[in-house]
A tleap script that builds the chain and sets N, CA, C and O, in Angstrom:
source leaprc.protein.ff14SB
mol = sequence {
  NMET GLU SER ALA SER GLY ASP ARG GLN THR
  GLY SER THR VAL ARG ASP ALA ARG ASP HIE
  ASP PRO ALA HIE GLY PRO VAL ASP ASP PRO
  LYS PRO TRP ILE THR GLU PRO SER PRO PRO
  ARG LEU ASN LEU SER ARG LYS GLN SER GLU
  ARG SER LEU ILE LYS ALA LEU ARG ILE LEU
  GLY ILE LEU ARG ARG LYS VAL ASP GLN PRO
  VAL ALA GLY ARG LYS ALA TYR PRO ARG TRP
  TRP GLU ARG LEU ARG ALA LEU ILE VAL LEU
  VAL GLY ILE VAL SER GLY ILE GLY VAL GLY
  LEU ALA ALA VAL VAL GLY VAL THR ILE LEU
  GLY LEU GLY PHE LEU LEU GLU GLN ALA ILE
  CSER
}
set mol.1.N position { -71.111 14.707 -27.772 }
set mol.1.CA position { -70.030 13.877 -27.711 }
set mol.1.C position { -70.943 12.313 -28.340 }
set mol.1.O position { -72.006 11.734 -28.120 }
set mol.2.N position { -69.869 12.174 -29.118 }
set mol.2.CA position { -70.831 10.662 -30.237 }
set mol.2.C position { -69.889 9.886 -29.511 }
set mol.2.O position { -68.814 10.263 -29.045 }
set mol.3.N position { -70.641 8.260 -29.445 }
set mol.3.CA position { -70.122 7.414 -29.286 }
set mol.3.C position { -69.868 6.355 -30.714 }
set mol.3.O position { -70.001 6.881 -31.819 }
set mol.4.N position { -69.568 5.134 -30.647 }
set mol.4.CA position { -69.058 4.590 -31.850 }
set mol.4.C position { -70.184 4.057 -32.824 }
set mol.4.O position { -70.068 3.709 -33.999 }
set mol.5.N position { -71.353 4.089 -31.982 }
set mol.5.CA position { -73.145 4.353 -33.229 }
set mol.5.C position { -72.936 5.016 -33.511 }
set mol.5.O position { -72.583 4.789 -34.668 }
set mol.6.N position { -72.782 6.571 -33.183 }
set mol.6.CA position { -72.642 7.964 -34.087 }
set mol.6.C position { -74.313 8.632 -33.312 }
set mol.6.O position { -75.128 9.466 -33.706 }
set mol.7.N position { -74.232 7.792 -32.127 }
set mol.7.CA position { -75.688 8.994 -31.016 }
set mol.7.C position { -74.718 9.835 -30.675 }
set mol.7.O position { -73.509 9.721 -30.473 }
set mol.8.N position { -75.800 11.051 -30.642 }
set mol.8.CA position { -75.518 12.194 -29.961 }
set mol.8.C position { -75.521 11.532 -28.190 }
set mol.8.O position { -76.564 10.896 -28.035 }
set mol.9.N position { -74.617 11.531 -26.841 }
set mol.9.CA position { -74.828 11.642 -25.501 }
set mol.9.C position { -75.136 12.873 -24.886 }
set mol.9.O position { -74.833 13.658 -25.785 }
set mol.10.N position { -75.436 13.380 -24.186 }
set mol.10.CA position { -75.469 14.132 -23.081 }
set mol.10.C position { -74.658 13.781 -21.366 }
set mol.10.O position { -74.736 12.761 -20.681 }
set mol.11.N position { -73.984 14.956 -21.127 }
set mol.11.CA position { -73.167 14.698 -20.049 }
set mol.11.C position { -71.745 14.288 -20.428 }
set mol.11.O position { -71.304 13.977 -21.534 }
set mol.12.N position { -71.090 14.367 -19.159 }
set mol.12.CA position { -69.570 14.348 -19.328 }
set mol.12.C position { -68.962 13.193 -19.340 }
set mol.12.O position { -67.744 13.262 -19.511 }
set mol.13.N position { -69.471 12.022 -19.199 }
set mol.13.CA position { -68.565 10.758 -19.854 }
set mol.13.C position { -68.939 10.195 -21.338 }
set mol.13.O position { -69.806 10.546 -22.139 }
set mol.14.N position { -68.158 9.405 -21.374 }
set mol.14.CA position { -69.261 8.648 -22.734 }
set mol.14.C position { -69.017 6.825 -22.351 }
set mol.14.O position { -68.028 6.140 -22.089 }
set mol.15.N position { -70.457 6.559 -22.490 }
set mol.15.CA position { -70.608 5.521 -22.321 }
set mol.15.C position { -70.298 4.906 -23.329 }
set mol.15.O position { -70.356 5.321 -24.487 }
set mol.16.N position { -69.713 3.180 -22.704 }
set mol.16.CA position { -69.303 2.029 -24.073 }
set mol.16.C position { -70.489 0.989 -23.451 }
set mol.16.O position { -71.406 1.165 -22.650 }
set mol.17.N position { -70.042 -0.110 -24.173 }
set mol.17.CA position { -71.015 -1.514 -23.592 }
set mol.17.C position { -70.617 -1.873 -22.586 }
set mol.17.O position { -70.721 -3.099 -22.617 }
set mol.18.N position { -70.134 -1.520 -21.504 }
set mol.18.CA position { -69.788 -1.748 -20.135 }
set mol.18.C position { -70.856 -1.424 -19.077 }
set mol.18.O position { -71.305 -1.888 -18.029 }
set mol.19.N position { -71.097 0.088 -20.279 }
set mol.19.CA position { -72.530 0.416 -19.023 }
set mol.19.C position { -73.331 -0.407 -18.797 }
set mol.19.O position { -73.514 -0.682 -17.611 }
set mol.20.N position { -74.164 -1.161 -19.895 }
set mol.20.CA position { -75.445 -1.796 -19.970 }
set mol.20.C position { -74.497 -3.247 -19.551 }
set mol.20.O position { -75.260 -3.944 -18.882 }
set mol.21.N position { -73.566 -3.733 -19.647 }
set mol.21.CA position { -73.278 -5.150 -18.171 }
set mol.21.C position { -73.733 -5.401 -17.290 }
set mol.21.O position { -73.799 -4.543 -16.410 }
set mol.22.N position { -74.144 -6.378 -17.130 }
set mol.22.CA position { -74.725 -6.212 -15.593 }
set mol.22.C position { -74.013 -7.029 -14.732 }
set mol.22.O position { -74.498 -7.473 -13.691 }
set mol.23.N position { -72.578 -7.312 -15.217 }
set mol.23.CA position { -71.288 -7.765 -14.228 }
set mol.23.C position { -70.852 -6.316 -13.598 }
set mol.23.O position { -70.738 -5.954 -12.427 }
set mol.24.N position { -70.688 -5.748 -14.630 }
set mol.24.CA position { -69.447 -4.206 -14.425 }
set mol.24.C position { -70.576 -3.054 -13.474 }
set mol.24.O position { -70.126 -1.968 -13.108 }
set mol.25.N position { -71.972 -3.436 -13.168 }
set mol.25.CA position { -72.663 -2.366 -12.699 }
set mol.25.C position { -73.448 -0.855 -13.981 }
set mol.25.O position { -73.367 -0.626 -15.188 }
set mol.26.N position { -74.145 -0.185 -12.767 }
set mol.26.CA position { -74.318 1.235 -13.498 }
set mol.26.C position { -73.038 1.637 -13.972 }
set mol.26.O position { -72.015 0.952 -14.006 }
set mol.27.N position { -73.314 3.678 -14.599 }
set mol.27.CA position { -72.070 4.088 -14.590 }
set mol.27.C position { -72.159 4.252 -13.433 }
set mol.27.O position { -71.490 3.579 -12.649 }
set mol.28.N position { -73.351 5.567 -12.882 }
set mol.28.CA position { -72.829 6.123 -11.870 }
set mol.28.C position { -73.171 5.249 -10.744 }
set mol.28.O position { -74.146 5.403 -10.008 }
set mol.29.N position { -72.272 4.299 -10.665 }
set mol.29.CA position { -72.163 3.306 -9.301 }
set mol.29.C position { -70.804 4.129 -8.416 }
set mol.29.O position { -69.595 4.239 -8.619 }
set mol.30.N position { -71.960 4.708 -7.137 }
set mol.30.CA position { -71.532 4.995 -5.995 }
set mol.30.C position { -69.601 4.627 -5.244 }
set mol.30.O position { -68.895 5.385 -4.577 }
set mol.31.N position { -69.267 2.978 -5.810 }
set mol.31.CA position { -68.418 3.024 -4.996 }
set mol.31.C position { -67.360 2.347 -6.643 }
set mol.31.O position { -67.108 1.217 -7.062 }
set mol.32.N position { -67.086 3.497 -7.033 }
set mol.32.CA position { -66.543 2.150 -8.754 }
set mol.32.C position { -65.099 2.047 -8.329 }
set mol.32.O position { -64.583 1.343 -9.196 }
set mol.33.N position { -64.076 2.420 -7.349 }
set mol.33.CA position { -63.285 1.895 -7.263 }
set mol.33.C position { -63.760 0.368 -6.430 }
set mol.33.O position { -62.771 0.158 -5.728 }
set mol.34.N position { -64.102 -0.024 -6.338 }
set mol.34.CA position { -64.256 -1.472 -6.226 }
set mol.34.C position { -64.295 -2.485 -7.060 }
set mol.34.O position { -63.735 -3.566 -6.877 }
set mol.35.N position { -65.189 -2.067 -8.335 }
set mol.35.CA position { -65.219 -2.966 -9.857 }
set mol.35.C position { -64.013 -2.283 -10.368 }
set mol.35.O position { -63.302 -2.590 -9.411 }
set mol.36.N position { -63.370 -1.724 -10.988 }
set mol.36.CA position { -62.164 -0.985 -11.933 }
set mol.36.C position { -61.394 -0.304 -11.276 }
set mol.36.O position { -61.320 0.861 -11.665 }
set mol.37.N position { -60.576 -0.657 -10.135 }
set mol.37.CA position { -59.498 -0.492 -9.542 }
set mol.37.C position { -58.155 0.491 -10.794 }
set mol.37.O position { -57.927 -0.129 -11.833 }
set mol.38.N position { -57.527 1.637 -10.657 }
set mol.38.CA position { -57.041 2.218 -11.154 }
set mol.38.C position { -55.354 1.772 -10.360 }
set mol.38.O position { -55.061 1.566 -9.183 }
set mol.39.N position { -54.335 1.752 -11.910 }
set mol.39.CA position { -53.457 1.937 -10.987 }
set mol.39.C position { -52.555 2.616 -10.664 }
set mol.39.O position { -52.229 3.627 -11.285 }
set mol.40.N position { -51.977 2.192 -9.628 }
set mol.40.CA position { -50.786 3.372 -8.569 }
set mol.40.C position { -49.886 4.173 -10.403 }
set mol.40.O position { -49.338 3.682 -11.389 }
set mol.41.N position { -50.169 5.303 -10.011 }
set mol.41.CA position { -49.180 6.319 -10.485 }
set mol.41.C position { -48.067 6.976 -9.824 }
set mol.41.O position { -48.240 7.751 -8.882 }
set mol.42.N position { -46.651 6.609 -10.416 }
set mol.42.CA position { -45.443 7.025 -9.566 }
set mol.42.C position { -44.857 8.291 -10.461 }
set mol.42.O position { -44.085 7.982 -11.368 }
set mol.43.N position { -45.034 9.095 -10.353 }
set mol.43.CA position { -44.307 10.539 -10.664 }
set mol.43.C position { -42.831 10.701 -10.063 }
set mol.43.O position { -42.559 11.514 -9.180 }
set mol.44.N position { -41.744 9.662 -10.763 }
set mol.44.CA position { -40.948 9.852 -10.575 }
set mol.44.C position { -40.212 10.677 -11.674 }
set mol.44.O position { -40.263 10.624 -12.903 }
set mol.45.N position { -39.171 11.834 -10.387 }
set mol.45.CA position { -37.566 12.149 -11.715 }
set mol.45.C position { -36.791 10.953 -12.435 }
set mol.45.O position { -36.646 9.797 -12.038 }
set mol.46.N position { -36.451 11.406 -13.307 }
set mol.46.CA position { -35.546 10.760 -13.787 }
set mol.46.C position { -34.584 10.188 -12.779 }
set mol.46.O position { -34.220 9.017 -12.676 }
set mol.47.N position { -34.218 11.297 -12.012 }
set mol.47.CA position { -32.597 11.102 -11.064 }
set mol.47.C position { -33.790 10.025 -9.482 }
set mol.47.O position { -33.219 9.609 -8.474 }
set mol.48.N position { -34.576 9.924 -9.593 }
set mol.48.CA position { -34.941 9.455 -8.204 }
set mol.48.C position { -35.581 7.830 -9.350 }
set mol.48.O position { -35.585 6.756 -8.749 }
set mol.49.N position { -35.955 7.821 -10.559 }
set mol.49.CA position { -35.800 6.708 -10.862 }
set mol.49.C position { -34.752 6.123 -11.212 }
set mol.49.O position { -34.878 5.073 -11.841 }
set mol.50.N position { -33.330 6.664 -10.886 }
set mol.50.CA position { -31.981 6.003 -11.199 }
set mol.50.C position { -32.166 5.226 -9.653 }
set mol.50.O position { -32.291 4.041 -9.344 }
set mol.51.N position { -32.119 6.442 -8.887 }
set mol.51.CA position { -31.727 5.605 -7.357 }
set mol.51.C position { -32.304 4.697 -7.088 }
set mol.51.O position { -31.688 3.682 -6.759 }
set mol.52.N position { -33.944 4.718 -7.130 }
set mol.52.CA position { -34.897 3.643 -6.616 }
set mol.52.C position { -34.058 1.808 -7.599 }
set mol.52.O position { -34.079 0.650 -7.184 }
set mol.53.N position { -33.348 2.491 -9.159 }
set mol.53.CA position { -33.285 1.094 -9.575 }
set mol.53.C position { -31.499 1.134 -8.851 }
set mol.53.O position { -30.979 0.297 -8.115 }
set mol.54.N position { -31.301 1.566 -9.036 }
set mol.54.CA position { -29.436 1.247 -8.137 }
set mol.54.C position { -29.737 1.149 -6.534 }
set mol.54.O position { -29.091 0.384 -5.818 }
set mol.55.N position { -30.328 1.629 -6.250 }
set mol.55.CA position { -31.064 0.682 -4.878 }
set mol.55.C position { -31.905 -0.864 -4.902 }
set mol.55.O position { -31.829 -1.714 -4.015 }
set mol.56.N position { -32.633 -0.949 -6.045 }
set mol.56.CA position { -32.572 -2.145 -5.709 }
set mol.56.C position { -31.864 -3.000 -6.750 }
set mol.56.O position { -32.404 -4.062 -7.060 }
set mol.57.N position { -30.944 -2.725 -7.210 }
set mol.57.CA position { -29.795 -3.866 -7.620 }
set mol.57.C position { -28.958 -3.934 -6.476 }
set mol.57.O position { -28.387 -5.016 -6.342 }
set mol.58.N position { -28.679 -2.875 -5.419 }
set mol.58.CA position { -27.687 -3.668 -5.187 }
set mol.58.C position { -28.686 -4.186 -3.652 }
set mol.58.O position { -28.003 -5.017 -3.054 }
set mol.59.N position { -29.814 -3.976 -3.025 }
set mol.59.CA position { -30.564 -5.266 -2.414 }
set mol.59.C position { -30.832 -6.586 -3.519 }
set mol.59.O position { -31.338 -7.593 -3.025 }
set mol.60.N position { -30.623 -6.596 -4.456 }
set mol.60.CA position { -30.488 -7.714 -4.372 }
set mol.60.C position { -29.652 -8.421 -5.085 }
set mol.60.O position { -30.028 -9.292 -5.870 }
set mol.61.N position { -28.346 -8.088 -4.864 }
set mol.61.CA position { -27.070 -8.662 -4.700 }
set mol.61.C position { -26.784 -7.902 -5.994 }
set mol.61.O position { -26.005 -7.158 -5.398 }
set mol.62.N position { -26.738 -7.450 -7.219 }
set mol.62.CA position { -26.585 -7.232 -8.544 }
set mol.62.C position { -25.339 -6.045 -8.416 }
set mol.62.O position { -24.355 -6.227 -9.132 }
set mol.63.N position { -25.356 -5.050 -7.679 }
set mol.63.CA position { -24.323 -4.298 -7.623 }
set mol.63.C position { -24.127 -4.029 -6.386 }
set mol.63.O position { -25.020 -3.917 -5.546 }
set mol.64.N position { -22.396 -3.851 -6.105 }
set mol.64.CA position { -21.679 -3.449 -4.341 }
set mol.64.C position { -22.585 -2.084 -3.359 }
set mol.64.O position { -22.954 -0.918 -3.500 }
set mol.65.N position { -22.594 -2.986 -2.534 }
set mol.65.CA position { -22.631 -2.345 -1.402 }
set mol.65.C position { -22.272 -1.285 -0.470 }
set mol.65.O position { -21.073 -1.163 -0.721 }
set mol.66.N position { -22.482 -0.617 0.253 }
set mol.66.CA position { -21.009 0.197 0.897 }
set mol.66.C position { -21.258 -0.410 2.005 }
set mol.66.O position { -22.360 -0.589 2.523 }
set mol.67.N position { -19.462 -0.972 2.654 }
set mol.67.CA position { -19.039 -1.223 3.522 }
set mol.67.C position { -18.527 -0.225 4.507 }
set mol.67.O position { -17.782 0.745 4.369 }
set mol.68.N position { -19.289 -0.863 5.796 }
set mol.68.CA position { -18.521 0.167 7.078 }
set mol.68.C position { -17.450 -0.203 6.842 }
set mol.68.O position { -16.995 -1.218 6.314 }
set mol.69.N position { -16.740 1.313 7.567 }
set mol.69.CA position { -15.194 1.400 7.734 }
set mol.69.C position { -14.839 0.314 8.973 }
set mol.69.O position { -14.907 0.716 10.134 }
set mol.70.N position { -14.529 -0.819 8.734 }
set mol.70.CA position { -13.889 -1.671 10.378 }
set mol.70.C position { -13.231 -1.160 11.211 }
set mol.70.O position { -12.366 -0.393 10.787 }
set mol.71.N position { -13.347 -1.367 12.900 }
set mol.71.CA position { -13.204 -0.696 13.762 }
set mol.71.C position { -11.542 -1.832 13.857 }
set mol.71.O position { -11.226 -3.021 13.812 }
set mol.72.N position { -11.051 -0.777 13.975 }
set mol.72.CA position { -9.387 -1.913 14.292 }
set mol.72.C position { -8.706 -1.027 15.106 }
set mol.72.O position { -8.384 0.161 15.081 }
set mol.73.N position { -8.550 -2.317 16.093 }
set mol.73.CA position { -7.501 -1.397 16.940 }
set mol.73.C position { -7.457 -2.124 18.449 }
set mol.73.O position { -8.334 -2.973 18.289 }
set mol.74.N position { -7.003 -2.295 19.719 }
set mol.74.CA position { -7.378 -3.307 20.486 }
set mol.74.C position { -9.067 -3.401 21.182 }
set mol.74.O position { -9.453 -4.238 21.998 }
set mol.75.N position { -9.505 -2.791 20.850 }
set mol.75.CA position { -11.145 -2.391 21.266 }
set mol.75.C position { -12.449 -3.078 19.912 }
set mol.75.O position { -13.674 -2.954 19.931 }
set mol.76.N position { -11.575 -3.776 18.881 }
set mol.76.CA position { -12.179 -4.303 17.803 }
set mol.76.C position { -12.631 -5.502 18.397 }
set mol.76.O position { -11.963 -6.535 18.375 }
set mol.77.N position { -14.321 -5.351 19.203 }
set mol.77.CA position { -14.618 -6.608 19.649 }
set mol.77.C position { -15.977 -7.021 18.606 }
set mol.77.O position { -16.702 -6.038 18.452 }
set mol.78.N position { -16.414 -8.127 17.946 }
set mol.78.CA position { -17.966 -8.267 17.965 }
set mol.78.C position { -18.706 -8.192 19.007 }
set mol.78.O position { -18.732 -8.591 20.171 }
set mol.79.N position { -19.584 -7.283 17.941 }
set mol.79.CA position { -21.146 -7.217 18.908 }
set mol.79.C position { -21.467 -7.884 20.014 }
set mol.79.O position { -20.518 -8.600 20.332 }
set mol.80.N position { -22.384 -7.985 20.764 }
set mol.80.CA position { -23.338 -8.867 21.543 }
set mol.80.C position { -24.034 -9.620 20.367 }
set mol.80.O position { -23.580 -10.698 19.982 }
set mol.81.N position { -24.634 -9.313 20.057 }
set mol.81.CA position { -25.937 -9.340 19.056 }
set mol.81.C position { -25.450 -10.541 17.702 }
set mol.81.O position { -26.073 -11.520 17.291 }
set mol.82.N position { -23.863 -9.885 17.187 }
set mol.82.CA position { -23.520 -10.741 16.211 }
set mol.82.C position { -23.086 -11.933 16.913 }
set mol.82.O position { -23.250 -12.957 16.249 }
set mol.83.N position { -22.655 -12.071 17.890 }
set mol.83.CA position { -21.766 -13.488 18.877 }
set mol.83.C position { -23.435 -14.268 18.988 }
set mol.83.O position { -23.736 -15.348 18.479 }
set mol.84.N position { -23.988 -13.721 19.478 }
set mol.84.CA position { -25.846 -14.243 19.349 }
set mol.84.C position { -26.235 -14.879 18.140 }
set mol.84.O position { -26.401 -16.099 18.159 }
set mol.85.N position { -26.425 -14.158 16.959 }
set mol.85.CA position { -26.478 -14.286 15.690 }
set mol.85.C position { -26.100 -15.683 15.758 }
set mol.85.O position { -26.815 -16.648 16.030 }
set mol.86.N position { -24.248 -15.625 15.325 }
set mol.86.CA position { -23.664 -16.712 14.808 }
set mol.86.C position { -23.576 -17.936 15.454 }
set mol.86.O position { -23.248 -18.957 14.849 }
set mol.87.N position { -23.917 -17.908 16.958 }
set mol.87.CA position { -24.425 -18.888 18.049 }
set mol.87.C position { -25.292 -19.445 17.650 }
set mol.87.O position { -25.266 -20.633 17.972 }
set mol.88.N position { -26.615 -18.980 16.702 }
set mol.88.CA position { -28.322 -19.839 16.507 }
set mol.88.C position { -27.823 -19.998 15.187 }
set mol.88.O position { -28.292 -21.096 14.886 }
set mol.89.N position { -27.141 -19.584 14.163 }
set mol.89.CA position { -26.335 -19.856 12.838 }
set mol.89.C position { -26.422 -21.206 13.407 }
set mol.89.O position { -27.317 -22.047 13.482 }
set mol.90.N position { -24.933 -21.121 13.865 }
set mol.90.CA position { -23.877 -22.626 14.170 }
set mol.90.C position { -25.344 -23.715 14.524 }
set mol.90.O position { -25.976 -24.198 13.585 }
set mol.91.N position { -25.775 -24.017 16.141 }
set mol.91.CA position { -26.561 -24.472 15.969 }
set mol.91.C position { -27.458 -25.351 15.120 }
set mol.91.O position { -27.819 -26.519 15.263 }
set mol.92.N position { -27.809 -24.067 13.815 }
set mol.92.CA position { -29.112 -24.931 12.832 }
set mol.92.C position { -28.123 -25.804 12.064 }
set mol.92.O position { -28.249 -27.028 12.087 }
set mol.93.N position { -27.177 -25.229 11.409 }
set mol.93.CA position { -26.253 -25.938 10.682 }
set mol.93.C position { -25.379 -27.303 11.535 }
set mol.93.O position { -24.702 -28.107 10.893 }
set mol.94.N position { -25.510 -27.369 12.796 }
set mol.94.CA position { -24.973 -28.033 13.284 }
set mol.94.C position { -25.703 -29.480 13.518 }
set mol.94.O position { -25.069 -30.535 13.549 }
set mol.95.N position { -27.625 -29.352 13.734 }
set mol.95.CA position { -28.644 -29.811 13.894 }
set mol.95.C position { -29.041 -30.172 12.491 }
set mol.95.O position { -29.144 -31.384 12.300 }
set mol.96.N position { -29.215 -29.612 11.763 }
set mol.96.CA position { -29.235 -29.733 10.451 }
set mol.96.C position { -28.315 -30.636 9.223 }
set mol.96.O position { -28.816 -31.285 8.304 }
set mol.97.N position { -26.998 -30.479 9.480 }
set mol.97.CA position { -26.324 -31.868 9.215 }
set mol.97.C position { -26.742 -32.959 9.835 }
set mol.97.O position { -26.860 -33.981 9.160 }
set mol.98.N position { -27.113 -32.991 11.506 }
set mol.98.CA position { -27.192 -33.959 12.303 }
set mol.98.C position { -28.112 -34.677 11.696 }
set mol.98.O position { -27.739 -35.842 11.551 }
set mol.99.N position { -29.434 -34.401 11.174 }
set mol.99.CA position { -30.953 -34.257 10.893 }
set mol.99.C position { -30.240 -35.322 9.577 }
set mol.99.O position { -29.883 -36.489 9.734 }
set mol.100.N position { -30.192 -34.719 8.616 }
set mol.100.CA position { -30.019 -34.746 7.490 }
set mol.100.C position { -29.542 -36.398 7.723 }
set mol.100.O position { -30.310 -37.352 7.603 }
set mol.101.N position { -27.693 -36.507 8.184 }
set mol.101.CA position { -27.127 -37.820 8.406 }
set mol.101.C position { -27.797 -38.942 9.165 }
set mol.101.O position { -27.541 -40.128 8.962 }
set mol.102.N position { -28.757 -38.453 10.141 }
set mol.102.CA position { -29.985 -39.514 10.977 }
set mol.102.C position { -30.803 -40.178 9.859 }
set mol.102.O position { -30.918 -41.403 9.813 }
set mol.103.N position { -31.420 -39.287 8.881 }
set mol.103.CA position { -32.146 -39.971 7.701 }
set mol.103.C position { -31.327 -40.321 6.747 }
set mol.103.O position { -31.964 -40.519 5.713 }
set mol.104.N position { -30.181 -40.492 6.620 }
set mol.104.CA position { -29.802 -41.634 5.769 }
set mol.104.C position { -29.522 -42.471 6.360 }
set mol.104.O position { -30.168 -43.457 6.004 }
set mol.105.N position { -28.805 -42.693 7.212 }
set mol.105.CA position { -28.508 -43.728 8.339 }
set mol.105.C position { -29.915 -44.424 8.323 }
set mol.105.O position { -29.964 -45.549 7.824 }
set mol.106.N position { -31.083 -43.853 8.831 }
set mol.106.CA position { -32.248 -45.262 9.203 }
set mol.106.C position { -32.741 -45.110 7.940 }
set mol.106.O position { -33.454 -46.105 7.806 }
set mol.107.N position { -32.830 -44.139 6.396 }
set mol.107.CA position { -33.268 -45.000 4.780 }
set mol.107.C position { -32.502 -45.819 5.123 }
set mol.107.O position { -32.983 -46.718 5.813 }
set mol.108.N position { -30.896 -45.890 4.788 }
set mol.108.CA position { -30.151 -47.476 4.625 }
set mol.108.C position { -30.613 -48.676 5.365 }
set mol.108.O position { -30.773 -49.744 4.774 }
set mol.109.N position { -30.824 -48.547 6.590 }
set mol.109.CA position { -30.743 -49.270 7.478 }
set mol.109.C position { -32.391 -49.833 7.249 }
set mol.109.O position { -32.663 -51.032 7.286 }
set mol.110.N position { -33.187 -48.998 7.062 }
set mol.110.CA position { -34.574 -49.662 6.571 }
set mol.110.C position { -34.643 -50.692 5.360 }
set mol.110.O position { -35.402 -51.658 5.283 }
set mol.111.N position { -33.774 -50.323 4.511 }
set mol.111.CA position { -33.520 -50.271 3.146 }
set mol.111.C position { -33.147 -52.212 2.898 }
set mol.111.O position { -33.700 -53.277 2.622 }
set mol.112.N position { -31.691 -51.546 3.274 }
set mol.112.CA position { -31.137 -53.167 3.969 }
set mol.112.C position { -31.914 -54.034 4.739 }
set mol.112.O position { -31.992 -55.214 4.395 }
set mol.113.N position { -32.657 -53.520 5.992 }
set mol.113.CA position { -33.812 -54.396 6.237 }
set mol.113.C position { -34.924 -54.987 5.302 }
set mol.113.O position { -35.484 -56.072 5.456 }
set mol.114.N position { -35.130 -54.110 4.345 }
set mol.114.CA position { -36.545 -54.715 3.621 }
set mol.114.C position { -35.894 -55.967 2.560 }
set mol.114.O position { -36.551 -56.970 2.282 }
set mol.115.N position { -34.359 -55.689 1.981 }
set mol.115.CA position { -33.291 -56.182 1.115 }
set mol.115.C position { -33.345 -57.629 1.767 }
set mol.115.O position { -33.723 -58.697 1.285 }
set mol.116.N position { -32.862 -57.325 2.969 }
set mol.116.CA position { -32.619 -58.688 3.768 }
set mol.116.C position { -34.353 -59.984 4.317 }
set mol.116.O position { -34.536 -61.186 4.513 }
set mol.117.N position { -35.088 -58.849 4.331 }
set mol.117.CA position { -36.451 -59.628 3.985 }
set mol.117.C position { -37.097 -60.429 2.965 }
set mol.117.O position { -37.937 -61.305 3.173 }
set mol.118.N position { -36.505 -59.952 1.526 }
set mol.118.CA position { -37.192 -60.306 0.406 }
set mol.118.C position { -35.706 -61.306 0.422 }
set mol.118.O position { -35.954 -62.201 1.230 }
set mol.119.N position { -34.669 -61.456 0.015 }
set mol.119.CA position { -33.939 -62.693 0.453 }
set mol.119.C position { -34.386 -64.054 1.327 }
set mol.119.O position { -34.614 -65.213 0.980 }
set mol.120.N position { -34.398 -63.631 2.131 }
set mol.120.CA position { -35.011 -64.420 3.021 }
set mol.120.C position { -36.079 -65.822 2.809 }
set mol.120.O position { -35.995 -67.050 2.795 }
set mol.121.N position { -37.486 -64.351 2.605 }
set mol.121.CA position { -38.300 -65.376 1.849 }
set mol.121.C position { -38.374 -66.236 0.727 }
set mol.121.O position { -39.369 -66.941 0.555 }
savepdb mol mol.pdb
quit
């Protein structure tokens, strides 16, 4: 094998300028994966890649998801964990709105007190 400079080399690897760079280490480094990681290779067929793309678009909400058939009839009740989730979300929304409203009222009162103090002095 010949390098770019035209020298004849022995061995199975082609040496380049990185072989002499102290930052990259020697060619026969016992742990080459530490200095130069190789990118992962995916061997997907076209059909598998299309399925992956469609699945990713469904996760992002761009494509519609398949919806389970709803339970109908006299025994159509929400599951216990759905009720618990709804209760937690409701408490979170109510407490968030309460904290926001309290912050607005507090800032307004402090601002009016500051303006009153400035008006008096």
